[in-house]
N, C-alpha and C positions, 0 to 999 in steps of 0.2 A: 771296607776297613780303612783306617788311617793309622799310619805308623811313624815312629821316630827312628830314622836311620842312624845307626851308631858306629863309631870307631872307638875302640878301647872303652866301651861301656858308657859313652857320653854321646848325646845327640850332636851330630856334626854338620857343619856348613848350613845349607838350606834344607836339611833333611828332617825338619820338625813338622809333624802332622801331615805327611805326604800320602797321596793315594797312588793309583796306577801311574807309572812312568815318573814318579817323584825321584829326586836325586839330592845328594849332599852337595853337588857341584864339586869343583876341585878343592881339596883340602890338603895342605902341606903337613907332612908328618916326617919325623926323623927316621933314618935307617933303623931297621930292627923289626921285631914282630908287632903286629897290630891286630886286635880282635875285630872281626866284622860281625855286626849284630843289628837287631831292631827290637823295638818295644811297642806295645799298643799306644796310640796317641789319643784315643777317644774312648769314652764309656761305650761298652758293647762290642769292642774289638778285643778278641781273645786269641793269643798265639796258638792255643790248643785247637782252634777252629781251622787252622791252616797247615798245609804241608809246605815247608820253606826249604828252598834249594838255592845254593849260591853257585853262580857260573861266572865266566868272564875270562880275563887275561890269565896267562900262565901264572901259577902260584896262588890264585884265588882259592880259598877253602871251599869245601862243598857243603858245610853245615854252619849254622849260626853259632857264634861264640868261638869258632876256630880262628887261627891266626893266618894272616898273610905276612910274609917276611919281605920287607923292602930293603933293597940295596941302595947306596947313594945314587941319586939321579933317577931312580925308578919313577915311572908314571903308569900306574895300574888302575884298571876299572873293573870292579866286581859288581855283579847284578844279583839281587835277591828276588827270586820269583816265589810269590805266595799263591798257592792253589787252595781255594776254599774247599774244605771237606764237605761231602754231602751229608744229609740227615734223613732218617727214616723214622716214621711213626707207624706202629702196628696197633690196630684197634680191634676190639672184639664185638661181634654182632651175633646175638643169639635169637633164633626164631623157634617158638614165639618169644617175644621180649620178656614175658613173665617167667620164663624158665629160670630156675635157680642155680644152674650149673656154675661152677667156679673154675677159673683157668689161670695158668701162668703163661706169659708171653715172652718169647726169646728172640733175640736178633744176634746172628753170628755166634750162637751158642751161649750167649750171656743173657740171663734172665733180668728183664727190666720192669716187668709187672707181675705181681704176686697175688694170687687168690682174688682175681677180679671177675666181674660179671659183665652183663650187656652194657655197651656204650663206653666202657673204660678202655684205656690204651697205655702204651709205653711212654707216650709223649715223644717229641722229636729227640732222637738220639744220633750222635755223630757216628757215621759208619765209614766203611772202606770205599775208596774210589773203585769202580768196577762192580764185581759180583758180590752180593750179600744174600744171606739166607734169613728167613724168619719162620718161626714155628710156634707151637703151643704144646703144653702138657695139661692134663687134668689136675686140678688142685683138690685136696681133701678126698671126698668120695666120688668126684666126677670122673667118669670113664669116657675117654674119647671115642671108644667104639660104639657108644650110644648116640653119636652124632654123625650127620653127613657133613663133611668139611669142604667148604668152597672158599676161594679167595677172590677178592675184587678190589677195586680202588684205582689208583693211578696206573698209567700204562706200565705193563710189566708185572703187575701184581696178580692178575687173574689166573685161575686154574682150579683144579680140584686136589684135595689131599694136602698133606704137609710133608716135608717143609716146602716153602715157597722160595723161589730165587728171584732176585731183582738186581738189575744193573743200574748203578747211579753214577752220573757224571759230576764233575766239579761244581759245587755250589747248589746242586739240586736238593729239593726237599720234597719227599713223597709220603703219602699215607696209604698203607695196605690194610685191608680188612680181612679177618678170618671169621 
């Protein structure tokens, strides 16, 4: 991702279109409150794909858009750390593939695919850092007790029955099959 580093809602100093370790450089501001923020600087960079945390000198806010209050003569440095959220895709496999069963697929309790059949999926969905669950329900007249349920796919997906649990790290994208 590329970001525009902002002070008071305006891209500041050398902070336009920066990536990892980018900086505004020193920017003079008058005493008083000043909002710390950032905005996407390129197509395909979305703030919703990141967990953003601010740290640094005493008085730095902890969240984007919050203020730091500068006193006369202050020299403060705040750092924005963006952690890319992981993504998970859950796909349905039916054996035999000609089976007409219909299913709903859920990730962390939210339904992302409704009334789907063999070879269909949730698509990549942004999920939690750490532990996530994935499961299915029968759609329409499909009864899960008529099926043997196994899980496969990326490391951490495999097993029998539902729900499945998978741990995802920052920026990972994985596909699990039910």
